[in-house]
Structures are given as structure tokens and as C-alpha cells.
Backbone as CSV, one residue per row, in Angstrom:
resi,resn,N_x,N_y,N_z,CA_x,CA_y,CA_z,C_x,C_y,C_z
1,SER,29.519,5.686,6.839,28.393,6.356,6.204,27.203,5.401,6.133
2,LYS,26.049,5.913,6.430,24.833,5.107,6.406,24.296,4.932,4.989
3,GLU,24.503,5.916,4.145,23.929,5.886,2.807,24.878,5.204,1.843
4,THR,24.320,4.586,0.812,25.145,3.851,-0.140,25.307,4.560,-1.476
5,HIS,24.548,5.625,-1.748,24.607,6.310,-3.040,24.680,7.827,-2.842
6,ASN,25.181,8.481,-3.881,25.146,9.932,-3.974,23.829,10.283,-4.682
7,TYR,23.130,11.312,-4.248,21.826,11.654,-4.843,21.930,11.877,-6.346
8,ALA,23.059,12.393,-6.828,23.215,12.689,-8.256,23.425,11.424,-9.088
9,ASP,23.697,10.295,-8.425,23.877,9.030,-9.128,22.559,8.286,-9.344
10,ILE,21.501,8.756,-8.728,20.195,8.118,-8.890,19.622,8.490,-10.245
11,ASN,19.118,7.506,-10.974,18.530,7.757,-12.276,17.022,7.926,-12.113
12,PHE,16.594,9.161,-11.907,15.174,9.461,-11.752,14.419,9.301,-13.065
13,GLY,15.122,9.340,-14.184,14.490,9.253,-15.490,13.866,7.904,-15.781
14,ASP,14.344,6.854,-15.138,13.826,5.506,-15.383,12.649,5.149,-14.490
15,MET,12.229,6.039,-13.647,11.202,5.715,-12.657,9.862,6.345,-13.031
16,ASP,8.807,5.539,-12.953,7.464,6.071,-13.179,7.005,6.886,-11.982
17,GLU,7.286,6.385,-10.800,6.931,7.080,-9.565,8.161,7.126,-8.671
18,VAL,8.317,8.255,-8.008,9.427,8.428,-7.083,8.887,8.971,-5.774
19,PHE,9.280,8.357,-4.704,8.940,8.844,-3.378,10.245,9.169,-2.686
20,VAL,10.375,10.388,-2.203,11.606,10.821,-1.555,11.283,11.151,-0.101
21,LEU,12.054,10.576,0.780,11.852,10.766,2.211,13.093,11.431,2.784
22,PHE,12.897,12.515,3.512,13.995,13.244,4.130,13.901,13.101,5.637
23,GLY,15.044,12.990,6.271,15.083,12.897,7.726,15.256,14.262,8.372
24,LYS,15.317,14.245,9.684,15.536,15.475,10.447,16.899,16.067,10.112
25,GLU,16.987,17.391,10.168,18.259,18.053,9.913,19.328,17.567,10.890
26,THR,18.956,17.276,12.106,19.921,16.937,13.139,20.305,15.462,13.181
27,LYS,19.436,14.571,12.687,19.700,13.137,12.831,19.577,12.329,11.550
28,GLY,18.992,12.884,10.524,18.763,12.103,9.311,17.561,11.190,9.482
29,LEU,17.518,10.140,8.685,16.416,9.182,8.762,16.605,8.256,9.961
30,PRO,15.518,7.756,10.518,15.633,6.794,11.611,16.397,5.545,11.155
31,GLU,17.178,4.972,12.074,17.999,3.799,11.761,17.183,2.639,11.193
32,ASP,15.985,2.388,11.718,15.197,1.255,11.214,14.764,1.467,9.767
33,VAL,14.482,2.693,9.393,14.141,2.999,7.998,15.378,2.816,7.126
34,MET,16.515,3.300,7.599,17.762,3.163,6.842,18.089,1.692,6.590
35,LYS,17.972,0.863,7.616,18.294,-0.557,7.470,17.357,-1.243,6.478
36,GLN,16.088,-0.867,6.500,15.097,-1.496,5.629,15.324,-1.131,4.158
37,TYR,15.791,0.072,3.896,15.932,0.556,2.522,17.367,0.971,2.185
38,LEU,18.347,0.359,2.818,19.735,0.779,2.665,20.183,0.848,1.208
39,ASP,19.740,-0.081,0.380,20.147,-0.075,-1.030,19.469,1.025,-1.841
40,LYS,18.491,1.700,-1.256,17.766,2.759,-1.958,17.970,4.125,-1.320
41,THR,18.934,4.230,-0.436,19.181,5.508,0.227,20.295,6.265,-0.477
42,ALA,20.299,7.563,-0.308,21.323,8.413,-0.911,21.586,9.604,0.000
43,ARG,22.719,10.213,-0.212,23.041,11.392,0.569,23.499,12.516,-0.347
44,ILE,23.398,13.727,0.136,23.914,14.900,-0.544,25.324,15.116,0.008
45,PRO,26.347,15.089,-0.839,27.705,15.281,-0.333,27.859,16.646,0.350
46,MET,28.626,16.648,1.425,28.857,17.893,2.168,30.328,17.964,2.575
47,LEU,30.768,19.148,2.912,32.127,19.335,3.405,32.270,18.718,4.784
48,ASP,33.463,18.215,5.082,33.727,17.708,6.425,33.486,18.814,7.447
49,GLY,32.944,18.445,8.570,32.694,19.409,9.636,31.344,20.095,9.553
50,ILE,30.656,19.932,8.430,29.315,20.499,8.280,28.332,19.444,8.759
51,ARG,27.529,19.792,9.727,26.626,18.808,10.325,25.457,18.473,9.429
52,CYS,24.825,19.498,8.836,23.635,19.227,8.029,23.331,20.410,7.129
53,LEU,22.482,20.163,6.157,21.924,21.220,5.321,20.527,21.534,5.824
54,ASN,20.074,22.736,5.574,18.695,23.090,5.867,17.791,22.151,5.075
55,LEU,16.729,21.674,5.699,15.851,20.688,5.065,15.269,21.197,3.753
56,SER,14.829,22.447,3.714,14.242,22.961,2.468,15.288,23.029,1.361
57,ASN,16.540,23.329,1.698,17.604,23.326,0.693,17.854,21.914,0.177
58,SER,17.830,20.941,1.071,18.034,19.542,0.678,16.936,19.082,-0.275
59,VAL,15.703,19.433,0.032,14.575,19.070,-0.829,14.740,19.719,-2.202
60,ALA,15.120,20.986,-2.226,15.302,21.689,-3.496,16.403,21.053,-4.336
61,ILE,17.514,20.679,-3.719,18.622,20.048,-4.440,18.158,18.772,-5.124
62,VAL,17.504,17.900,-4.392,17.077,16.610,-4.932,15.936,16.786,-5.941
63,ALA,14.998,17.656,-5.643,13.876,17.875,-6.565,14.370,18.414,-7.906
64,TYR,15.294,19.359,-7.879,15.782,19.915,-9.137,16.658,18.933,-9.896
65,GLU,17.321,18.018,-9.207,18.054,16.967,-9.923,17.072,16.061,-10.662
66,ALA,15.985,15.689,-10.022,14.969,14.868,-10.682,14.352,15.621,-11.861
67,LEU,14.039,16.888,-11.676,13.487,17.699,-12.772,14.486,17.845,-13.913
68,ARG,15.745,18.044,-13.590,16.784,18.175,-14.612,16.861,16.906,-15.459
69,GLN,16.810,15.761,-14.792,16.892,14.495,-15.515,15.687,14.267,-16.424
70,HIS,14.602,14.924,-16.158,13.406,14.844,-17.004,13.345,16.018,-17.973
71,GLY,14.469,16.720,-18.145,14.537,17.822,-19.106,13.692,19.016,-18.703
72,PHE,13.440,19.179,-17.415,12.587,20.264,-16.907,11.254,20.298,-17.651
73,GLU,10.719,19.095,-17.876,9.462,18.923,-18.596,8.367,19.821,-18.019
74,SER,7.632,20.490,-18.894,6.520,21.379,-18.551,6.951,22.618,-17.766
75,MET,8.246,22.919,-17.793,8.733,24.117,-17.092,9.230,25.120,-18.122
76,SER,9.123,26.383,-17.801,9.609,27.428,-18.684,11.133,27.466,-18.615
77,LEU,11.769,27.357,-19.761,13.225,27.388,-19.824,13.753,28.745,-20.277
78,LEU,12.865,29.625,-20.675,13.262,30.942,-21.150,12.748,32.014,-20.204
79,GLY,13.540,33.021,-20.049,13.120,34.174,-19.254,13.290,35.424,-20.098
80,GLU,12.936,36.524,-19.544,13.121,37.777,-20.277,13.548,38.857,-19.302
81,LEU,14.337,39.761,-19.835,14.766,40.900,-19.027,13.694,41.971,-19.094
82,HIS,13.508,42.635,-18.021,12.564,43.751,-17.981,13.362,45.036,-17.801
83,LYS,12.972,46.076,-18.516,13.684,47.343,-18.394,13.549,47.851,-16.962
84,LEU,14.657,48.269,-16.435,14.653,48.882,-15.111,14.559,50.389,-15.281
85,HIS,13.716,51.020,-14.532,13.542,52.464,-14.596,14.261,53.082,-13.407
86,TRP,15.363,53.737,-13.681,16.145,54.380,-12.631,15.750,55.831,-12.517
87,LYS,15.640,56.303,-11.305,15.303,57.719,-11.100,16.525,58.456,-10.616
């Protein structure tokens, strides 16, 4: 494995600024980038035999983990049901 951490093990709460870089769905990050930042890389765990996740899904997973760790600050945590009108 090229990555040294699981994305959920990263403590986004301790960081003032976070920059997240995603690689291609088919290849991941370039090897030279991985080597330069190996101690700061992470992966999203996947089932064996699954080649990759859709890039937008990967971004959503990591972004919502960072938001969760910040208590979903400035986000609405409550919703409301709306009456459905059936004909």
C-alpha cells in the first residue's frame, strides 16, 4: 500500500488549514507526490477487488469527515418533514 493512514484517522480538528489532493480514479496520486508527502497521505478503505471509487464520492467522504470533526459548524442539523399531498 502506498498510503500510510486511513482517512478517518486524520484529525482535521487540530488543523487551521487543510489542503486535500485527490488523484485520478484509475491511478491515484502520482508516485513523486506520494513519495514527497508519504507521511501525510491517506486512503479510503475499500473491498478487495474494487479498483477505485468515483472521484466525487471520494471527495464527499473526506469532506464530510472533516465537517463531522468540526461538529458540522455553520451547517443546519435539523430538518423538517413536509406534508405530502397524495391524489
